[in-house]
N, C-alpha and C positions, 0 to 999 in steps of 0.2 A: 778313892779315885779309880780303883780297879774293878768296881762294880758297874757293869754296863747293862742298862735296861734293853729289852728287845728292840724298842723303837729306835734307840740310838745305834744299835748294831746294824739294823737294816738301813738306816739313813747313811751310815758311813760306807757300807758296801754298795748301796744304790748310787751314791755320788761318784764313787770310783768307776762303777760299771757304765754309768751314763757318759762320763768323760772318755772312757775307752771307746764307746760306740761313736761318739762325735769325732774322735781322733782317727778312726779307721780310714775315711776318705783321703786324708792327707798322706797316707802311706800307699794308696792305690794309684797306679799310673792314670793319667788323664784319659788315655785311649780306652782303658777298662771302664772308667767311670761313665764314659759316654754311652756304654751299652746298658747301663742300669736304667730301670724304669723311671719315668719323669717324676713320679710321686715320691721317690726315695730322696730324702734330704742329702745334700752333698756339701756340708760346710768344710772348707779347706783353709789351710794356712797359705796365704799368698806370698810369693817370693818378691823381694824388693829389687830395685834397679841393679844393685851390685851382685845379685845372685842370679836373676833371670835375664839380665841384659836389658837394654832399652835405651831410651833417649833422655838426655839432660839438656835443659834449655834455661838460660838466664835472661829474663825480660826486664827492660828498663823503660820507665815512663818518659815520654817526650813532654817534658814540663813546659817547654816553650809553646808547643802546639796546644797543650791543655789551656794555657793562659789565653792564647789567641781565640780558641773555641769558646771559652768561658766569657770572654769579652764580647764576642759576636752574639752570643746568646743573650747577654744582658742588654746589648744594643737593641736587638729585636724585641725584647720584652718592654723596654722603655718606649720604643716606637709604637708598639701595639697598644700598650696601656694608656699612653697619652692620647691616642686617637679614639680608643674605645670608651674610656670612662667619661662620665658626665660631671662637670663641663669638659668638653674637649679642649685640649691644649695644643695649639698649632706650633710645631717646631720645624726647623729646617737645617740644612747643612750638617746633618748628622754624620759622624765619621769615627773610625777606630784607629786612625793613624797614631804612631808613636806609643802604642800600647795603652791608650786611654780613649774614652768615649767623649766626644765633644759635640755639642749641638747648640742651636740658638733658638730662644723663645721669641716668636715673631711679635707677640703683644707684650710690651713691658708690664702691663697691669697683671699679667698672669705669672710673673716671675716667682712670687711667694707661693702660689698654688703649685707651680712646677716643682719647687724645692720640697714642699711637703709631700708631694706624690713620689718624688725621688727617694726621700727618706724611708717611705714605706716599701718601695721596690728594692731598696738595698739593705733592708733590715736595720736601719739606723734611726728609726723614728722613736717617738716617745713610747715607753713601755717595752721596747725591744731589749733583749738581754743577749749575752754571749759575745763572742769575739767580733769586733768591728771589721768587716770585710771590704768595705768600699769607702772612699773619701769623696766628698762633693765640694766643688769649688765654683764660685761664680766670678766671672771676669767681665769687664766692660758692661756691667749691669744686666745683660741678657744672655751671655754665653756661659753655658754650664760645662764643667769638666769633671768626669767621673773616672776615678782611678782605683785599681786594686791595691789593697794594703798588703805588705809582705806577710803579716800574720794571717790575714784572711786567705791569701794564696796558699800558704803552708797548710792551713787547716783544710782547705778545699782539696788539695792534692792528697793529703792523708786520707780523707774520706773517699776520694775517687779510687785510691789504691786498694782500700778495703773492699769497695764494690767491685773493682776489677778482679780481685782474687776470687770473689764469688762467681763472676762471669766465666773466668778461666776454668774454675772447677766444674761448672755446668757444661761447658763446651767439651771438655775432655771426657767427662762421664757419658756424654751423649755418643761418643765414639765407641762405647762398650768396653773400654779398658778398665782394668781392675786396680784399685788402690793406688791412684797417682798421689805423689807427694807434692803439695802446692803450699809453699810458705813464703811470707814476705821477708825480704832481706833489706834492712835499712829503711829509708823513707820512700824510695822510689823504685825498688826492684822486687821481682817475684821469681822464685826458683821453682821450676817445674821438672819433676822426674816421673817418667811414665814407663814402668816395667813392661817388657815384652814388645815394645814398639821400636823396631830396629831402624826404621827410616823416619827421621824427625821432620822431613820436608813438609809432609801434609800437616803435621802438627804446627809447624811454623806458620804456614799459610792460614790455618784456622785461627790461631791465636793472634796473628798479625792484623786480622780484620777488626776494625773498630765496630763495623756493622751498624753505622749510623744511617738508618733508613729514613728517607724523606720523599714526599710527593709534592711537586711544585708545578705550577702552570708555566708553559713555555711562553716567552715574550716574542710573539710573532711579528711585532713591529720593529724589532731590532734590525739594524743594517749589518749584514755579514761582514762588510768591509770594516765597520767600526768594531765588531766583535774580534776580528783578526788582529786589530791594533790594541785590544784589551780595553776598549771603551764600551761600557755597558750603559744603557739608559738608566735614568733615575728610578730607583726602586727595583732594579734588576741586578743580577750578578752573572758572571761568566764561569762555566764549568766545562771540563773536558767531556766529550761524548765519543769514546773510542770506537764503538760499534755502529756509528751513524750510517744509515744507508745513503747512497749517493742521491743527489738531486733535491735535497730538502732546502727550500728557499730561506729558511731562518737559521741555517747552520753555516759556519765559516769553515770551509774545507782547506787544509794546509796545502801550500805549494812546495814546501820543503820536506824532504824525506826524513822520517823519524818523528814528525810532529803529528798530533792527533786532532781531529775535528773538535770544534768548540761550539757551545750553544749558550744563548742568553736565557735565563730563567727569572721569573718573579721571585723576589726574596721571601715573600710570605709562604710559610709551610702550610700546605693543605692538611696533611696528616703525617705524623711521625711514627717511628718504630716503637715509641713508648706506648702507643695504643694498639700494638700488635698482640694478638692472642696466640696464634699458631702459624707455623710455616713448614711446608714439606715439599720434597721433590715430587713432581707430578709430570704427566704428559698431557699436552693439549689435544684438541680435536685433530690436529695435523700430525700427531705422534711426535711432536717436538718436546724436548726436555725443558720444563719450566719449573718455577718455584711458586707454588700456590700459597696464598696467605689469607688470614682471617683477622679482621679488626674487632675490637670490643664495641659495645653499643655506641659510645660517644664517637669513636673513630669512624665506625660505619655510617653514622648519621652525617658527619661532616663530609665524608667521602661521597656519599649519595648527593648531598646538597651541591657540592662543587661540580660534580659531573653533570648534574641536571642543568646547572646554570651555564655550562661551557661545552655543550654538545657541538661537535664539529671542530673543536680546538684540540691541539696536542697538549699533553701533560707529561712531565718527566718523572721517572723513578730513579732516585739517586741513592747510591750506597757508598758511604765514605767519600763524599764530595766528588763522585764520578757518576755520570749518567749511564745507567744500564740500558734503558730503552726510553723512547719518547713517543708512545703511540697516540693516535687520535682518539678522542672520546666519541665513539659512534652512537652511544646511547647511555642513559644514566645507569651507573653501576650501583645496584641496590644490594642489600643483604650483607654488606661488609666483607665480601669475598672478591678476590681478584687473582691475577697471575702475573708473574714477572718473567719476561722472555728476554733472551740476550745471547743466543748461541751457546747455551750451557752444555756441558757434558753431565753425565749422571753424577760423577764425583764432585764437580764444581757446584752443581745445583744442591747436592747434599750438604756441602760445606757451607754454602750461603744460607741454606735453611737452618742448619744448626746454629750458625752465628746469629741469625735473626731471632730465632725463638729463645735462645739463651740470654738474650738481652743485649742492649747496646753497651759496648765497652766504653766506660766513662772517660778513659784516657788512652791515647795511642801508646802501644807498647812496641818497643824495638828489641830484636834479638841481639844481645851483645856477646853472648857466649853459648856455645853448643858443643855437645860431645855425645858419642854413642858407645855404650858398653856392650861388647859382644857376648852372646850367650856362652861362648867357650870360656871366657874369663869368669863368668858367673859360675859355670860348672866346676871350674878349678877351685873357686872359693868355697862352694858347697862341699866338694871333696875334702878340702883342707879342714873345714869346720867339722865334718863327720869324723875324720881321722882324729882330730883333737878331742872331740867329745868322746869317742870310743876309748881312746887311750886314758883320758881322765876318768871315765866311768869304770873302766877295768881296774885301774890302779886303786880307786876308792873301794870297789867291791872286795878286792884282794886284801887291802889293809883292814877293812872292817871285819872280815872273816878271821884273819889272823889275830886281831886284838880282842875281839869280843865274842867269838865263837857263835853260840846260838843267838845271842842278841845282835850280833853282826849280821846274821841271816835276816833277822827282822828288819834291820836298818836297810839292807840291800833290797828287800822286797818293797819297803817304803820308797826307796830311791827310784825304782822302776815305776811304781805307781805315780810318783811325783812327775817323772818325765812324761808319762801318758796324760796326766791331768793338765800339764802346761800346754801340750800340743792341742788337747781337746778344747781348753778354754780359748786359746788363740784362734782355733778354727771356728768356734762358736761366734766370735765377733769379727770373723773374716780379717784378722789382723795380718799385717805384713811383716815377714821375717827378713831382716837385712843382715849384713855381715856383723855390724855391732850387736844385733839381736842374737846372733849365734854366740858371740862373746858373752853376752849376758846369760845365755842358756848354759854354756859351759861353766860359767862362774856360779850359777845357781846350783848346778849339780855338785860342784865342790863344796858349796856352803850348805847344801841340804843336809848333809850328815853331821854338821856341827852340832845340831840340836841333839842328835843321838849320842854323840861323843860326850856332851855335857851330862845328859841323863845317865848314861852308863857309868861314867866316872863318879857321878854323885852316888849312884847305887853302890859302887865298890867301896866308897868311903863309909857309907852307912853300914855295910857288912863288916868292915874292919872294926867299927865301933861296937860290934856285937848285936846289932839289931837282927831280929828274925828276918827270914827271906822276904816274906810278903810285906812286912812293914818297911824293910829297906827299899824295896822296889816302889812301893807307894810313896814313901817319903822322897825318894830320889826324883820321881816324876813331878811331885808337887813343888819341890824347891827349885829344880832346874827349869821348870816351865816359866817361872817368873823372869829369870835371866834371859831365857829365849825370847819371850815376848818383848822385853825392854830392848834387846839388841836389834830385833827385827823391825820394831817401830821406828828406830832411828834410820835404818836402811830404807824403809818405805818413805820417810820424809825426804831423804836425799834423792830417791828416785822420782818423787813428785816434783821436786825443784828442777831436776833435769828435764822432766817432761814439759813443765810450764815454760821454761826459759831456753830449752835446747832446740836445735834444728832437727830435721827429719831423722838422720841416723842416731843422734843422741836420744831422741824421743823413742825410737825403736828399742834401743838398749834399755831405757827406763821402763817401757811397757813389759818387756820380757822379764826384767829383774823384779818388778812388782808382782807379776803373776807368779813367778817362781818363789818369791818369799812367802806369799799367802799359801800356795800349795805345799811348800816344804814344811811350814809350821803344821799344817793339817796332817800331812802324812807322817812326819817325824814324831809328833806328839800324840795326836789322837789315834792315828791308824796303828802305830807300833804299840801303843798302850792297849789297844783292842787285841792285837795278836798276842801280847804278853799275858793279858788277862785270860784269854782262852787257853793258853798253854798251862797257866797256873791252876786252872780248874781241873785239867786232866792229870797234872803231876804237881800237886801242891807242896811236896816236900823235896823236890829235886830241882834245885836252882844252882847253876854254875855259871859264873860270869868271869 
């Protein structure tokens, strides 16, 4: 075991040297790194919320709103498919009151066909598998009632929360922040931690946007007096239009202070945000801040067809059930590109663009808890962690020197190499160091010399039994290595379980602990054996432990 071929010697030293190079940027101040050439890689260990300061937000899904939106979407789907498919099924009195969809089939002869079509639309038909999400009931021979099942609602919310977490992640990363922690908590909550973001207000506004983008035609036949009373024509709906310019004949302007203008829109969606390819903050020809958008081929085609057929009529741009603007269609809008105007500032236009291009939030999220960690508190935590690490390292180095002399020196060299390798590997993966991570770091330092203690004590036992020096050292490394690997495998298993089932801080501890275990085994076993082997070659008959 003490014979090292040249390739193995070079591989050990190159591994340690590469980790040392990767770890260097983490020790250099950010102001200094900014002066480095752009081609120089700068992998660094990021500091978590508890060390760098930042914002903590707990988001909770509005499940009541989710069920309402889901019900409305299913109603629109039923209405569209019954009208579009051949043979067409004529229905009337469709409603979503009392949390269920009700409608009447005008021709009793089409009741069976309507039921079959509903089974397909709700995923309950023949050959359909999975959880039943909707129930279908027929009353008075021609009236259908479609309701959400509890199990189907639970499954839909769970899927929506998984998608919402991905949308939150894309939106935060679009801000340019580093290593946010975004984890689900329970069935309907998401925890968001963003290091380095001192003011959570912009983050709250960004994450609070559902960003449900829709384009609909304005119902210019609606009477403003009826709109003011909340009465929309059949096939239309009433939405707020806060930025409505004065004098529009199809807008109901409020007479009471604090109320906003309202407008009637056709229910049918021309194009939705699901067909959006990109959105960016731009300036129009009048140098006004706008949000430019681009649709995919299908969305662009539908947008072009609708604008061609409705030249001279107004259409509305809706975000989260609020009309942003309702311009007239002066000419057909081809190419799938357009602009949204609405008195934006650069910041508000950027936020809307990020929200749109990151995807529609599948469920409305409300902020139920928020807090801010000051950088000063994080600096105190770093200082405490450094002091603890320095004291622990110093004590270990002193103890190893006193107890094992020369072999203690090798153990201390391996300990320093271990620290550098941990930082280098964490920097390579842009890992985030949190306060529990520092705890794992300090624990790893303490546990790193355990392997050397086992090896050195085993060598001493073999020397007491009368083995020759070289044989005692080789046998000591061989026998102790088995116990070292067994002990560390169990630690890695425990760390893996903490990573899979733990939250952000616990996972940070598990990551540092796992990296530390791997590097400590490498440095304590392989690296120290290399150092001992080189020394034995130079002084084969002089071993004192």
